[in-house]
N, C-alpha and C positions, 0 to 999 in steps of 0.2 A: 877729241872735239875741241876745236879752237874758235869756232864761230857758232853762235846760237841764232837760229831762224825765228824771228818774231813776226807774227802776222798782225796786220792792222787793216782790217777789212779786206780789200782786194790787193793791198800792198804787202810785200814781204821785205822785211829789213833784216840784213845779215849783220849781227852785232858781234864784233870781235871780243871774246871773253877777256882778253888782256886789258881791255878798256873798262871793264865792269869792276868797280871796287867793292860794292856790296849789293845785296838783294834783300828786299823787305816784303813781307806778306801784306796783301791788300785785298782781303776777302777771297774771292775765287781767282784772283790775279796775284802777280808779283810785280814789284817795281824794281827794275834793273838800273842801278845808279852808276853813272859815269860822268866825269868832268862837268859837274854842275847841272846835269839833266837826268831825268828819270824816264825810262821807257817802260810802258805798261805791257805785260805779257800774260796771256791767259794760261796759267799753270798753277799747280799746287806747289807750295814751298817744299814739301817732303819729296815730291817727284824730282824737282829741280836739284835738291840736295844730293840725291843719288847720282844724277847726271853730272853734276859739277864737282863731285868729290875728287875725281881723277885729275882735275885741272887746278887743284889747289884751293877750293872753297871749303870752309868749315862753318858749322853752325855755332853761333855764339849766344843765341836767344831763341825762344820758341817761334819768333817771327822774323828772324834775321840770319843771313849767311854773310860771310865776309871772305874776300880773297886774301889768303895768308900773306902774300908778298906785298899787299897794300898796307899792312899793319906796321906802324912805326913804334908803338908802345902799348903795353897792357898794364893798367893800374888797378890793383886790388883794393877792395873796400872791406871794412871790418865784418860786414854781413856775409862775405863770401862772393858777392857779386863783383863785377869788374867793369872797367871802362876801357874800350879799345880806341886808341887814337890812330887815325889813318895818316898816311904820308902827306895827304893834302890838308891836314889839320882838323878834319871833322872828327867828332867823337861819337861813339856808339855804345849803348849800354849792353852789357853781357850778363847772363844769368849764371849763378853758381852751378846750376845743373849741367851747363855746357862747357864748364871750365876745363875739365880733363881732356876732352877731344881737342880743344884749342891748343893746349900745351904739349900735346904729343908731337914728336919730331916728324 
């Protein structure tokens, strides 16, 4: 899968996954973040996690997925939690519960 079909009423948007840097849960929806914009998609984060695992997305928090090749740096905190800095400069909080899957090659 290299493109995700996102429905917006009667419209269908075909979103290239290479443009999506991270995904955040928003109730019964997810926000797909790319180049300064967020696209709302009706899907459960857990379902999307399964679909996107094969194209390089990994869960870093109970409400967040990130594309591995968009990560520039991972900074650990004394609590075990961590901060992920993306190539575009944005920072995302990660939970220690999801640290091990992030660090797997």
